[in-house]
N, C-alpha and C positions, 0 to 999 in steps of 0.2 A: 824576369829576364827579357831583354829586347834583342831584336835581330841585329846582327853585326853588319848586315848588308842593307843599308837604308834604301838603295835603289830597288832591290828585289822586294822589300817590304811594301814600297809604293806600288809596285806592279801587282802584288797580291790584292791590294785594295781595289785597283782598277782592272781586275781579271776579266770582267765581262766585255771590256773595250779592247782587249789585246787581240793580236792575230794568232793564227794557229802555231807559228814558230815561237812566238813570245810566250804563249800559254804552255808549250812543252818545257821551256826553261823554268817557268814558275812551278810547274808540276814537279820537276826534279828537285827544286829548292824546298818546296813544301814537304817532300818526303824526308828531308834531312833536318829541317828547322821546326821545332815544336811550337815556337811562338807564332811563326807565320802559318803553321797548320791550324792552330786554334783560331787565328784571325780569318783564315780562308773559310773554314767550316761555319763560323758564326755569320759571315757575310752570305754564304750560300743558303743557310736556313732563313735568313732575313729576306733574301730575294725570293725564295720559295713561298714564304708567307704572303709577300706582296703579290705574287702571281695568282695564288689561290683567292686572295681577296678580290683581285680584279676580275677573275673569272666569275665569282659569285655575284659581283655587282653587275657584270654584263648580262648574266643570266636573269637577274631580277629586272633589268631594264628591257631585255629582249622579250621575255615572256610575262604575260599578266599573271597575277596571283591565282593559284588553283581554286581558292575559295570563291573568287569572283566568277570564274568559269562555271563552277557548280551552281552558284546563285542564278546565273544567266540561264542555265538549262532548266532549273526548277521554276523560277518566276523572274522574268526580266525586270519587273517593277521593283525588285529588291536592290537594284543598282541605279546609279544616277545616269543621266544621259551621256555624260562624258565617258564614264566607265564602259557603258555599252558600246559607244562609238569606238573606243580604243580597242576593245576586244574584237569587234567586227573588222576593224582595219587590220588587226594582227592576223585574223583568219584569211582575209582577202589578199593582203600584201605579202606577208611572210609565208603563208601556207604551211603553218606549223602542224605537222601530223600528230604530235604528242598532245597539244592543247585541243585539237579537234576530236581526238579519241576520247579525252575526258568528257568533253561536251556531249558527244553523241551517246556515250555509254550511260551517262546520268539521264539524258532525255529518254532513252529507251527504257530504263528502269522505271521512270515516272509513268510512262505510258502503260507498262505492264501492271503497275500497282493500280492505276486508274481503271484498267480493264477488269482486274480481279474484284475491285470494289463495286463495279456496276452490278445491279441485281440481274440475275439470269431471267430471260423471258419465260413466261409460262408455256409449258409444252402442251400441245393438243393430245388427244387420245391416240391418234395414229403415230405421232412422233414418239410418245412414250412406248407404244407397242413395238415399233421398229428399233428402239434403243434397248429394249429388254429381251427381245426374242432370241438374241445370241447368248444369253446367260445360260450356264449349264442347268440350273434349277428350272428355268422356264422351258428349256428344251426337253427336260424330263417330263414336266407336266404336259407339254404339248404331245409327247409320245404317248403318254397314258390316255390323253383325250382322243387321239387318233385310234388307239386300240379299242377304247370304249365305244367309239362311233362304229368301228368295224363290227364289234360284237353286237351292238344294237341292230345294225343293218342285217346281219345274218339271222338274228332272232325274228325280225319282222318278215324277212323273206321266207323263213321256215313257217311262220304262222300263216302267211298267204298260201304257201304250198299245201299245208294241211287243210286250209279252208277250201281250196280248189279240189283236193282229193275227196273231202267229205261231200261237197256239192255233187261231184261226179258219181260218188257212191250212192247218194240218195236218188239221183236221176236214174241210175241203173236199176235200183230197187223198184222205183215207180214204173219203169218200163217193163220189168219182169213180173208185175202184178197180174191179177186175173184179167184176161182179155174179154172185153165186152162183146156180146153176141150181136152181130149186125142183123138188120132186118132182112128177111128173106133167106137167112142161112139157118140150117138146123142146129140145135144145141148139141154139144158133145155129150156122149154118154158119160155115166158116172165114173166108170173105171178109167176112161181117158182123162177126165178132169182131175182125178186123184193122181194119175201119173204125171200130168203137167205141173201140179202143185209140188210134188216131190222134186222134180227137176229144177224148179225155181228156187227151192230151198237149198239144194246142193250148189247151185250157181251163186247164191248169196253167201254161202259159207266160203267158197273159193275167193270171192271178191273181198270178203272181210279179212282173210289171210293175206291177200296181196296188200291190202291197206295197212295192216299191222307191220308187214315187212318193209313197206315204203317208209313208215314212220320210224322204224328202227334204223334204217339206213340213213335217214336225215339226222337223227340224233347222234349217230356215230360220226357223221361228217362234222357236226357242231362241236364234238369233243376236241377237235384239232384247233378250234378257235376259242377255247375257253379263256377266261380272263386271267392274265398272268398275275403272279403274286406281287405284293407291294414292293418288295426289294428286287426290282428288275435290273438294278445296276450294281456292279461289283466295284468296290473302292480298292485301288492298288496304291499303296504308299511307296513312292520312289525315294531313292537315296543317291547322293552324288559321290559316295565313297568309292574307293578303288579296290580292285581285287575281285576274284570270282565269287567269294562269299557275300559280297555286298550287292550283287546284281539280283534283284528280286525276280522270282519265277512264279508264274500264275497259270492255273488251269481254270479256264472260264467255264462254269457250270452251264448245262443246257438251259436252265431256267432263266439265265441272265440275258438281257437284251443289250445292255450297255456296259462299258468299263469306264470308271472315273479315275483318271490318272492324277494323283494328288502329290504335290511337291511343296516342301517347306523352304522358304527363302530366308536368308539372314537379313538383319536390319540394313546392312550396307547395300544389298541387292534389291530391297523392297522399297526403293525411292521413286519408282516409275509409276505413272498413272495407268498405263496399259502395257501388256506384254504380248509378244508374238511367239506362239508355240508351233514348232515344226516337228511332226512325227515322221521318222525315217526308219526303213528296214535295214537289215544287215548289209545290203548292197548299196546303201546311200540313196535309195529311191524314196521320194517324198510320198508318204501314205496319206497324210492329211495335214492341214495347216489352218490356224485360226488365231484370233486375237481375244484375249480374256483380260479381266481385271483381277487385282489382288484382293483377297478377302481374308483379313486377319492374319496376314503373313503367309497364306497358303494359296497355291494355284490349283484350281480344280478344272480338269479338262475332260469333257464328256466325249467318248468315242464309241461308235457302233461296233458291236461284236463282230459283224461281218468283215470289218476292215482289218481285224487282228488275227491273221493266220498264224499257225505255230511257227516260231522262229525268234530271232533276236531283233530288238527295236531300240531306238534312241530318241528321247524327247529333248529337243534343243530349245532353250529358253533365251529370248533376246528382249531387251527393254526398248520400248518405243520412245525415242527422243526426237520429237518433231517428225520429220520424214525419214530419219535414219534409224537403223536398228543396231543397238549396242549388244554384242554377244555377252551373255552372263554365265550360263552353265549348261550342262547336258546331263541327262539322267538315263542310264541304260536299264533295260529290263528284258525279260524273256517270257514268251507265251508258249506253254507246253501243250502238247497234243492231248486231248481227252480220249480216253478209251471208250 
């Protein structure tokens, strides 16, 4: 079928060139004539294809290929002089943010890969010491070494005191011995000499008792500084579950000097090189804060027993991403009073 109004059919073909009033008349005719409607929509699709093709071609002309931008960031020698000049002119003249973003992201990635590939410089003894002293295991060994030094110091001090007591005791015995008779003085009678010897023996017995009492007192003082047992730290396994039953409760024994707060992280949360741990009480006050590294998917945080008074606590874990801290999880627990 063909349109019965040749003039209106001609207007359908030249629809893009008509005014608004003429287009309104054509729209009314297209709504009633099927032949003109098919012609109208066919022309509209054709115009749309031409528009899309023109936009893609303008985009190719306006922006250099992405592959050339990546090659320029990796190694400028991969491109010819003309290609490098064209891309640089595009950056300077057009100031295209999209192309510059591609260039700088690839360049930054290349620098990071080169930095990771460089061999790490050898660390000196002091650098290794200051890098390792914050680790929980090293802190535990350092605590044992300090306690051992204190114990040795008290034993040496006790030995010196015993030596001084023995020297004083011997000097007193020597001073209490038989008195030599001076020239020109008459000798003491036999009964007076026997009385003086008995008094010296009684004085020596008293001094010996005092010496044994002093030694017993020093040994009693040393019992308070006896060497602690090997398991001086209590390990508390934390949980991130909810509910009153999931909050672990701990009674720290008197023999423990430290508490190791141990928390397991999922593979999604274990992607950071370092973690920041903040220990807070029930009022939100920070009790202690430190940075640790992940060991086998587990965080071990060594805390002195003196810091953990009876009450509720929360261990907040954040991942160290550059200079920013990314909050990850928190682990509640409770310290019960020991009877």
